[in-house]
N, C-alpha and C positions, 0 to 999 in steps of 0.2 A: 600112170603105171602103179598098180597096187604093190604094196610092200609086203614082204614076208614077215611072219611073226618072229620076233627075236627072243632069244633066251637071255636071262640075266645071270646064268651060270658063269663062273670065272674063266672057264675055258670052253672052246667049241667042242661039240660032241664028236665031230669028225675032223680032228686037227690034221692039217697036211703034213707030209713028211718034210723035214727041214734039217739042215746040218746042225749037229750039236757042237756049238762053239763056246769057248770060255768067254768070260766077260771082257769088255774092252780094257785096254791098258794105254799108257801114254804112247807106246810104240805103234799102236793101231792108228794114230793120227799122223804118222810119218810116212813119206813116200806114197801118198795117196792122191786120188783125184775125187773130189767130193761134190755132191749135189747141194747147192746152196738153199737156204730157207727162202721160199718165195710165196708171197700171197697169191692164192688161187692156183698159180702155175705149179706149186709144189704139192699137188693133190696125190692121193694114194696111187692111182694108175701111173702117173709120171714117175713116182719114186720106184715103183716095181720095174718099169721099163729101164730106168737108169741102172738099177742093180743088175738086171739081166744083161745089160750091155757094158758092164764093167765098173760102175761107180763103186768106190771102196766103202764109203759111208754116205748116208743120205740124211739131210736135215728136213724136218717137217716145217710147215709155215708157222710163223709166230702166232701163238695163242695167248691172249691176255689172261693173267692168273684168275681173275674173278669169273671169267666166262667158263673155264673148265670146272671150276668149283660148283657151278650151278648146273652141271650136266649129269646125265645118267648113263652109265656104262652098259652097253648091250652087245651081245654076241650073236651073229647070224649063224645058226646051226648048219647051214648048207655051205656057205662060202668061207666061213671062219672069220669074216670081217668083224673087227671090234670097233664099235662106234660110241663116241661120247656125244650124246644127243642133248640138244637144247629143247626148247619148247616146240619148235616146228621143224628143226633140221639138225643134221650132225655138225657139231663144232669141230670134231677131229675124228678121223677114221684111220685105222691101221690094219695090218694083216700079220699074223704070227711069223710068216716067212721073212719079213723085213726086220723083226725085232733085234736080232744080233747086230744089225747095221744101222739102226735108227736112232737119231738124236732128236729129242723133242725140244723145240725152242719156246722159251717163256718170255712174255712181255710183263715186266713187273717193276714197281717202284716201292715195294714193301717186302722186307725179308720174310716175315711170317706168312704172307699170302703166297710168296714164291715157293716156300717150303711146302705149304698145303697143296698147291697146284702140282708140284713135282711128285709128291706122295700119291696124288690121285692117279697119275698115269704111269708110275714107275714100274708096275708089273708088265707093261707092254712096250717098254723102250729100254735102250741100253745106256742112254746118256741124257743129261739135261744141259741145255745151252741158254745163257742169258743174252737177250737182245739188248745191246748197248749202242746200236748204230742206226736204227731206222729213224729218218728225219721227218716222217709224215705225221700230221696232226693226230691221227687216231692213236699213235703211239706216244708222242711227246706231250700231248695235252695234260696228262696226269703224271708227268715226270718220268715216263718210261723211255725206252729206246735211246735215241741220241741225247735226250735230256740228261741221261745219266753221265755223259761225258763231262758235264760241268758240275757234277756232284759225285766226286770220286769216293767220298765217305759212304754215301748210300750205295753206290755201285758195289764197292768192296764188301759192305756189310751183307748184301744179298748173296754174293758169291760165298762168303765165309759161312753164312747160315746154311746154304745149300750143301756145301761140302761137309759141314758138321752133322747135318741131319740125314743126309742120304747114305744108304748102305755103301760099303766100299766098291761093290760091283757096278754101281751107277756112276759114270763119269760126270764131272761138272766142267763145263767150258764156257767161254765168253766170246762174243763177236762184237768188235768195236770199229769205229772209224778213226782216221787220223785227226789229231787236233791241228790247228793252224801252225803251231810251234812244234818243231821236232823235239825240243827240250821238254816241253810239257807232255808230249806223247810218251816219251821215254819214262818220265816220272809216273804217269798213269799206268803204263805197262808194268813197271816194277811193282807197284802196289797190287795190281791184278794177279800177277804171277805168284806173289807171296800169299794169296788167299788159298792156294792148294789146288788150283785148277789143273786139268790134264792137258789142255791145249788152248791156244788163243788164235782166233781168226781176226785178221786185220783187213777190213775193206779199205783199199788204198785211195779213198776219196775222203774229203772232209764233209762235215754235216751239210754245208751249203752247196756242195757239188751234186750234180745229177749224172745219169749214165751217159749223156751226150758230152760231158766234160771228161777229157782224157784222164784216166787214173794215173796217179803219180807213184807208180810201183817202185821207182828207184829209191824212194824214201824208206822202203821196207828193209833193205839190206842192213842198215845200221840197227834197226829194231831186232832183226834176227840175231845179229852178232851180240847185241846187248842181252837178249834172253838166254842165249847159249852161255854167255859169260856168267850168268847167275847160277849155272850148274845144277838146275833142277830137272833137266831132261824134258822140258816142255816144248811141244811142237808149235811152230808159228805157221799158220795157214794163210796163204795169200788169197784175196778175193778182189776182183776188179779187172776188166778187160782181158779175160781169158775165156776163149770160146770153145776149145776142144782139146783133145788129148795131146796132139802135137804142139799146140800153142802153149800148153802147160809146161813143156820143156823149156821154151823161151822164157816164160815167167820165172821159173825156178832158177834158170841160169842168171837172170838179172838180179833177183831178190835174195837168193839163197834160201827161200822158204822151204820148209820141210814137206809141205803139201800145197795143193791148189784147190780152190773151190770155184765151181762154175755155176753161173746163174743164167744170163741171157742165152748162152749157147745151148744150155739144156732146155730152156723154154722153147727154143726153136727146133731142137732135135735131141730128145732124151738119150739117143744112142751116141752122143758126142764123147762119151767116156771110153769108147772103143777106138783103137788106132785106125779102124776102118768103119767109120760111122755109116749109117744107112743112107743110101741115095734114093731118089724118087720116093720121098716120104709119103706122097699121096697114095702110093700103091703098097709100099713096104711097111708103113707105120700106122697110117690113119685107120685102115680097116681093123687092124689088131687092137688099136687103142679103143676104138668104139666097141668092139666085142667085149673086151675086158671090162670096160667101164659099165656097160649094160649089166654084165654078170655080177659085178660088185655093187650094183645099184648106186653108182656114183651119180650125183645130181646131174641131169642132162645139161643144164645151163653151164655148169662148171666144166663138164666134158667138152661142150661146144667151144667154150672160151679157150681151153687148152689146145684143142685141135686147130683152132684158127690161128694159133701162134706158130704152128709147125711150118718149117720151110727148110730147104736144103738143095743140094745139087740135083738137077734133073738130067737124066740120061735117056730113059725110054718114055717118060711121061712128057707130053707136050705142054706148052704154055696154055693152049686152049683147053686141054683136058684138066689141067690144074685149076684153071679159072672155073670150069664147070663144077668141079667137086666142091670148091669153096663157096660157090654161089648156092649150091644145094644145101650145104651146111648152114649157111646164113639163113635160109628160109625154113630149115627144119625146126619143129617145135618139140619133138620128143624122139626117142630112139626108134619108134616105128617109121619115122620119116627118113631114116638113114639105113634101113634094113638092106637095101640093095648095095650099099657100100661095104657092108660087113662080110659078105661072102658066106660060104657054108660052114666054115670052121666055127666052133662054138666058143663062147666066152669061158666056159669051164675048161676046155682044152687049152685055151690061151693061158689061163692061170697056171695050169699044170706044166705047160712049156716053160713058163717063167720060173716055177719052182725047180724044175729039172735043171735049167740053166744055172741057177744059183747054187744048187747042190754040186753040179759038175765043175763049176768054176767059181768057188767061194769068193765073194766080193772082197773080203779082207785079205785075200791072197793076191788080189789084182793090184800090183804095186808098180810104181814108176821109179825104177832104179836108173839114175842117170849114169851114162858112161863117162869115161875120162874126158872125152872130147867135149861133151856137153858141159861138164863141170869145170873145164879149164878156164883160167882167168881171161884168156884171149877170146873165148866164146862169149863170155859175159860182157867183155869190153866191146865186142863187135855188135852185140845185141843192143847195148846201151848207146851206140854211136849217135842215134838221133833222139835220145831221151833228154828231157829237160831236167837238169839237176837243180834242186833247191840250193841257192847260195848259202854258205855257212853264215849263221847268225841272223838269218832272215826268216820270215814266215812264208808258208806256201800261199800262193794267190787264192783268193776266195771268190771265184766266179759266182754270180747270183743264180745261174741256172734257170730252171723253169718255175719262177715264182717261189723258190724255196725260202723258208724262213731263215733269217740270219742268226748267227750266234748272239746271245745277249751281251751287252757291253759290260754288265756286272758279272764277270765270270765266277766270282766267289759266292754268288747267290745260291741258297739252298732251295732246290725244287721240291715241292711237296704235292701230294695228290689234292685234287680239287674236292673240297668237302661236299658230301651229299651227292656225288656223281660217280656212277660206275664207269669202269674202264670199258673199252670196246675191243671187239675182235672181229676180223673178217671171218665169214663162214663159207662153207663150200658153195653156197649159191651165189656168192659174190656180194651178199648183203651184210649188214652189220647187226649184231645183237647188243643189247644193253647200252644203247646210245641215245642221248637226248636229241630231239629233232633239230635243235639249234646247232649242234655239232655237225650234223649231216650236211649243213649248208656251207661248212668250211672247206670241204674238199670233195673231189670226185674220185670214185674208185677207179675210173679209167686212167687216172694220172698216178696210180700207185707206183712207187719205186720198187721194182722187182729185185734190185740188187742192194738191199739195205744191209 
């Protein structure tokens, strides 16, 4: 498919209508249900559908600092899509309608590079988030992601630099995983909160755990109480084993978290942020997603990957019909092969419908205010009845998971970037840029952890 000529002007010539909202504050991270940062699955169309169906804020996928610094910003004069393009493909794409609700996640192990990367994209986002939890080699090999958990000095120096160099209207946040020891986790959390961040997301798994391992959400309550005791008004966001809006109430009752972040549930159904998520996604979501993706010129392989993850309750669509649709998607090579699935509604009208939905029901006003019954101690106690509580004075078990790397025994070691080697970043095509061939042999993109 031929691509349109892009403009290098700072704004699209035909900007879509969108609500005029003030910049994000600490309160915007409270009482919300957020879309988690996800490799590939957190593509632009997914984020737009999440906002349409009630996500309060959306996180973009992790982009390594060096990758975005090597990109060129281009604006599509027709759709308004803003692309940060590498040599052969877009590294990051966004649309002006999502800017008031968009958090850009950085992978970095260098304060200066992190600041440069943040300044590169800050005109198109409302916040910068530092990834301190991804356990995959593409992130940890250069001291980024979960490697930062064992180097708190570097982690905090990056956050401090971001907060110092970013203008006040750009929020700075962090996303971490639990450390094996609750005491060590609290010490790390204290240091992070003192850097001046606006919110902290805690993925309630340790570095060595994977999504098949049950998240230990019961450990978060003490962390929430600890952060509230610091008196800085920082929101603590829970991530891990929350699949949809109603489930988020359970998670908040157990953990006391100010907000909840959803990954796998949104990957399966981006409408999970609504109290009434879409059913029969093969008919209600797939055609619309394909139309929008084609109009926005989302890379077909990325679209195909995302659509293949969709699943949900079937009412009118039969199992045989669902299988036929997915088989056709598997065989499709480009958008022309799925024209019959898209229907007569245009991608342009699909985008306008999303813009109208966001204007009529502003995402940042879509809040989860728990009622007295949900917030009561008895409700939390009932929900916790079958939870495994970590005994006092012990460490949380460290299941090996799916071949995950273990934490180093020398916990005080200072992690540094590998000299002479660039960091890597997933791109919309599912491939990697700036990566030595030897590193490619270390992992498979199919095994990426979507809930880092």
